[in-house]
Steps between C-alpha positions, in 0.01 A plus 500: 500500500817643644598834338851369426359211300261736317798718405682194365205428271499864388870480412439170317218667306720792397782265394262280299347808335838635395606148404198472271606807306863389486410147386266633232767710334802278563340174383407637158138540613445140614143524632501163681787602728355850539168357619681292762658810648179698464302227673748496786468877531120476513517222758738694726283812470184311594672343801623845605165670439277253683728410789397786728427412857 
């Protein structure tokens, strides 16, 4: 995979990770919404991690 695209997935992972923490505390600890953001963060990390050439 192109390094630029890999970097995009890394940025998406970092945003989803931070978003998970923000959603957890700002939504009065709504776990359903938190798991959505956490799942997205895990997905972006796995794409980034296993997309080496």
